[in-house]
N, C-alpha and C positions, 0 to 999 in steps of 0.2 A: 518203262513208262515215266520214270522221273524226268528224263530229258524232255519229255513233252511239255512239262511245266515251264521250260525255258523256250523251247522252239515255237510252241503254239502262239504265245503272245507276240513274240518278235516277228513271226511270219505274218500274223494278222495286223501288226502295225504297218507293214508295207502295204497290205491289201487295203486297209482303211485309208492310208495316205493317198492311194490312187483311185479310191472310190469317188466318182463324180457327184453323187447325191449327198447334199448337205443333211438331209433328213435321215439317211441310212447310216451315216457314220456313227452317231451315238448308239444306235441300235446294235450295230456290229461290235462296238466297244463293250456294251453291256453283255451281249451274248458270249463274247470271248471271255470276259471276266468270270461269268457264271460257269462257263465250260472249264476254265482254269480251276475254279473252286471244286468242281466235280472231280477233276483229275487229281487234285490235291487230297480230297477225301478218300479217293480210291488208294492213293499212295499211303496215306496214314493208316488205312484199314488193313493193308498188307503187312506182313512181318518185315521188320527192318533188315536190309541186306547186310551181310557180313562185310567187314572192311577188306578191301582188295588192293589198297595202295594206289587207287586211281585218283586223278585230280578232281574228278566230278563224282560226288557220291553224297547221298543224303544220310548223314548220321543223325543221332537223336537231337542235338541242338538245331541242326539244319531242318529237320522235320517240324520242329516247333516254330521256327521262323517262317518256313514256307506256309504252314497252316495259318499263322497270324496275318501275314502279308496278303495271302489269297482271300481270306475272309474280309479284310479291310477293303481290298480293291473291289471285290464283288459288290459290297455296299456302296462304295463311292462311284462305281460305274453305273449302277442303277440310278443313283442320285443325279449323275451327270446327264441322263436322258431328260429329266425334268428341268435341270438347271439350264441346259443348252436350249431348251424350248423357250425359255424366258430371255435368252441372249441371242436372239435371231440376228441381231445386227452385227455379231461377231462371226468371223470365219472359224470353223471348228476342225479343219483338216489337221493342222499341226497339233491341236489340243488332244484330239482322240488318238492320233498316232503316237504322240509322245507318252500319253498315259499307258498305252500298251507296251511301249518300249521300256518304260519304267518298271512295269510288272515283270517283263522278261528279265531285265538286268537284276532286279531284286531277287528273283528266283535263282539266278545264277550265283548271287552271293550266298544264298542258303545252301547251295550244293557245292560250293568251292571248298576243296580240301588242300589247296596249295596257296601259300601266302601271296605269290605273284598273281595267281588267278583271282584271288580275293580282292587284291588291289585293282585289277582290271574291272571287276564287277562293280566295286564301289565308285570308281571313276566314271564308269558308264552310267550309273544312276544319276550322277551330277549332270552329265551331258543330256540325259533324257528328260530331266525335270526342269532344267533351266528355261526352255521355251515356255513352259507352263506358267512361270511367274510373270512372264510378259504378256499374258493373255489379254489384259485390258488395254495394252498399248498406250499407256500414259507416260509422261516424263518420269514420274515416281517409280513406275513399274520397270522401266528400262534401267533406271539407276539401281533398283533392288536386284535386278537380274545380273547386272555386271558385278555388283558387290558380292553376290552369291557365287558367281563363277570365279572371281579373282581370289576371294578368301578360301573357298573350297579347293581351288587348284593349288594354292600355296600349301594348304594342309595336306592334300593328297600327295604333293611332291615330297613333303617331309616324311610321309608314310612310306613312300617308295624308297627313300634313303634309309629309313629304319629297317625296311625289308632286306636291303643289301647288307646292312650291319648285322642283322640276325643270321643271314647266310654266311657271312664272314666269320661270325662267332662259332658257327658249326665247323667251318673249315679249319680254324685255328685249334679247335678241340680235337682234331685228328680224324674227324669223320668227313663224309661227303657234304658238300654245300647244298644239301637238299632243303627245300622250303616246304615239303609236305608236312602237314601238321603232325601226322603219326611219327615221321622220322625225327622231327624236332623234339617231340615229347619223349620219344624213346632214348634219344641221345642228349637229353637236357642237362644231365650232370656233367657232361664233358664240354659244354659250351663255354667259350671264353667269357668270363664274367664282365670285364670292362666293356667289351663290344655288345654283350647282351644288354647291359644297363643302358648304354647309349641308344641301342636299337629300340628298346622298349619305350624310352623317353620320347624318341622321335615318333614312334608309332602311336603313342598315347596322344601326342599333340596333333598328329595327322588325323587319326580317326576321331579324336576328341573335337576337332573342328567340325566334322560332319554331325557329331552329336550336339554341338553348340555349347560345350562346356566353357566356363569362364577361364581365361580371357578371350577365347576364340569364338565367342557367341555373337559378335557384332553383326553378322549377316542375317541373323534370325528375325529381329524385329522388322526389318525392311522387307525381307522375302515373304514372311508370313503376313505382314501387313498389307502388301500389295497383290499377292496372289489370290485367286478365287478360293473360297472356303474349302471346296473339295480338294484343291491342290494342297492347301495347308494341312488337311487331314492326312494326306498321303506322305507329306514331308515329315510331319510330327509323329505319325504312327508307324509308317513303313520304313522310310529312309533312316531314321534314327535307330530303329530296331536292328537294321543291318549293321550299322556301325557299332552298336553295342555288342552284338555277337562277336564281331571281329576283336573288340577289346577283351572280351571274356576268354577267347581262345589264346590271345597273347599273354594275358595274365596267368593262364594255366601253364603255359610253357615256362614263363619266368619263375613262377613258384616252384615248378618241378626242378628247376635248376638251382634251387636253394636261395633264390632272391625274392622270396615272397614279401619280406619286410620292406624292401625297396619299392616293389610294385604297389603294395598296399598303402604305403605312405603317400605316394603320388596320387593314387585313385581317391583316397579319402580326402586329401587336401584339396584337390580340384572339385570333388563333390560338395564339400562344405562351402567352398568359395562360391560355387555356382548357386547353391541354395540361398546363401546370404545376399549375394548381389541381385539375384532375381527378386527376392523378397523386397529389397529396398527399392528397386525400380518399379515394382508393382504398385507401391504406395502413390496415390495421386495420378495413376495412369488413366487417360481418358479415351484412348483408342482401343476398341474391343479386340481387334485382331493382334495388335501389338501386346495387349494383355496376355493373349493366348501364347504368343511367342515367348514372353518372359516366364510364363507358366511351364512351357516346354523346357526352358533352361533349368528351371528348378527341378523338374522331374528327371532330367538327365543327371542332375547333381545327385539326386536320391539314388539313381541306378549306379553311378560311379562309386558313391559311398558304400552301397551294398556290395559291389564287386570287391571293394577294398577290405571288407570284413573277413574275407577268406571263404573256405569251403562251406562252412555252416550256414552261410547266408545266400548261397547260390540259388536255392529253390525260391526264396523270398524275392531275390532280384529278378528272376525269370517271371515269376507271377506278377510282379509289379510292371515288368516290361509289357506283358499282355494287357494288364489293366490300363496302363497309360495309353496304349495304342487305341483301345476301345473308347476310353474317355475322351481323348483328343478327337477321335472321329465324331463322337456325339457333338462336342462343342463347336468344332469348325463347321460342320454341316448346319447346325442350328444358327450360328452367327452368320453364316453365308446367307441364309434365308432372311435374317433380320436386316442385313446389309442391302439386299435386293428391295425389301419392302420400304425401307426408310431412305434409301439413296445416300446413305452415309454410315460411318462406323464409329463415330465418336459420341461421347455422352452428351455433347452439345447438340447433336443431330438425332440421336436415338433416345427416346423415352416413351414409356407406355407400351413396350414390346409385348407384354403379357396380354394387353387388351387388343392390340392391333393384330398379333399373331398368337392366338392362344396355344396352339400346338407347339410351334417352334419356340415360343417364349417359355413354355413349360419344359421343353427339352433343354433349353439353355440353362434354366434354373437348376434342374436335376443334374445336368452335366457338370455344372459348377460344383455342386455338392460332391459329385463322384470324383472329380479330379483333385479336389482338395482333401480327399481322404475321409469323408464323412460316412458313417454307417447308414444303411446296411450295404453299401456298395463294395465291390471287390478291392478297390484301392485302400479302403480302411483295413482290410485283412492283411494285404501285403505290407503296408506301412507298419502295422503292429508287429508283424513277423520280423521286419528289419529292425525295429526298435528292440525287440526281444533279443536279437543277435547282438546288438550294441550293449545292452544291459548284461547279457551273458558273458561278454568279454570284459565286464567291469569298467567300461569307458564312460564314466559318469558325466564328464564334461561334454563329450561328444553327444551323449543322449540329450543333455540339456540344450545344446545348440540345435540338434535335430528337431526337437519339439518347438523351440522358439521360432525357428525359421518356418516350420509348418504353420504356426499360428500367424506369423507375419504375412505369409502368402495368402492364407485364408482371409485375413483382414483386407489386404490390398485388392484381391479379386472380388471379394464380396462387395466392397464399396463401389467399385466400377460397375459390376454387373447389376446390382440393385438399382443404381442410378439409371441404367438403360431399361430395366424391366418395369419399374414402377411409374406411376403417374399417367396422365392422359396422353394419348397418341397425338402428335402434331397433325394439322390439317393436310400438310403435304404428304404424310405417310398414309392418311386415309384415302387420298386420291390416287395412290400408287396402284398400278395394275397387278402387282404381284399378290398372289394368294397361295397359301399352302396347298400342295397337291400330294397325291399318294407317293409319287416318285421322290419328292423332296423331303418327306418326313418319315416314311417307313424305314429307310436304311438307318437313320439315326435312332429310331425306336428299337430296331433289332439290336443295335450295338448297346443301347442303354439296358435293354432286357438282359443281355448277356452279363453286363456289369453287375446288375442286381442279382442274377443267378449265382455268379461267382462269389458274391458277398454272403449269400445265404447258405449255399452249399456248392462247393466246387465239384462238378461232375467227375466221376471216376476216370473216363477216358482223357479228360483234360488234365486231371491231376497226374495220371500216369505219364502223359506226354511231357509235362513239365518236369516230373521227377526223373524220368529217363534222361532228359537233357541235362538236368542238374548233376546227376551221377556221372555222366560222360565228361562234364566240364570240371568235376572235382578230382578226377584221376591225376595224381601227382601233386595236388594242392595240400 
């Protein structure tokens, strides 16, 4: 059944592409995404299969990623039905097909148990999502698309080289040059240390580019700024989650080889740098979507920092991964609605959003509090757990930087968001045809509801899913 999570969306991407009806494509997109979510729920409800050494298998971390991606895609696909209804002037053939292709390739990443296959899956997500950035067909969007492709391709090329280095490290250690995660983990102590270090550094840069870690973050503001809001939600919540799981698997192998200090220093260094740079760039930011891009850079920094804290922070890192995906989904969908209503996305064009769009404006405001770690949302819990791990390791300076950068980000995002939300709506916005509809607000409401639930009490099935993934990723660390 697990293979159906990959095959169904890829097959339906072809079907949707050749469907002649412009009205039916979004419906097929939503139906496929909901079906994928039903398949995923059935997979998660069944006992996890035992390891059999195959390249494609859903282990505990993969199950968590698949569930998260499928949930986010289901909400975004339902939103797309309403969104495309308001964008009748645009062709939707490539848009719908590429969304389904992205769902299939991200599901492939979740199932990949081989470093080479993982690389193929991550590269495929790049190719599937690039046309989505160009949906508006403006000079800025084509520039953003090419920047995304070029920078991501350089990063993924370095990741491929790092994969070769890791295989060569296994070969020099006297074993087979196997790139199966189970084989690499079992023979970690025999890996050639110089080649392992070089391989991890290259893989960190490569997959860190997909995450948008500093200094490989430069594609994010343009891509998120020019893509439709629903695409931004998938990039910030789905694509980055795939890349982060890849980094966690690599950090596990490196730590099992006795090089945890090396890996952790790199992860913490890039994490702190990403948080600091994002916080500085958020101050005075006037573009709402670029604001969300820099917020994503900061969140990826938090995840990298948590990964670098070692085994004790893995649960907190995975919980924050889930919370970030849900929070970014809320914000990008809400900001997408605001963009449609006001015909712009800067604070010079958008003000009075709470009056013009009471539902989307409220979602925007609550989503802001959620992603900046305010109680009672789930992000507050995960950030407190990460801070607790930092304090438990007696890293007082790191704890101070962590808190300072969180406050900096809150101040930057708060100033920009409140400028857009408050005040009277301009007359141009009042004349806009866009009005909030069920399809364009319910998905974000569902994601926000989950964030609130996770902040008040994490449901046992979700806790068990995250805990199982954390235990699997802590073996050898």
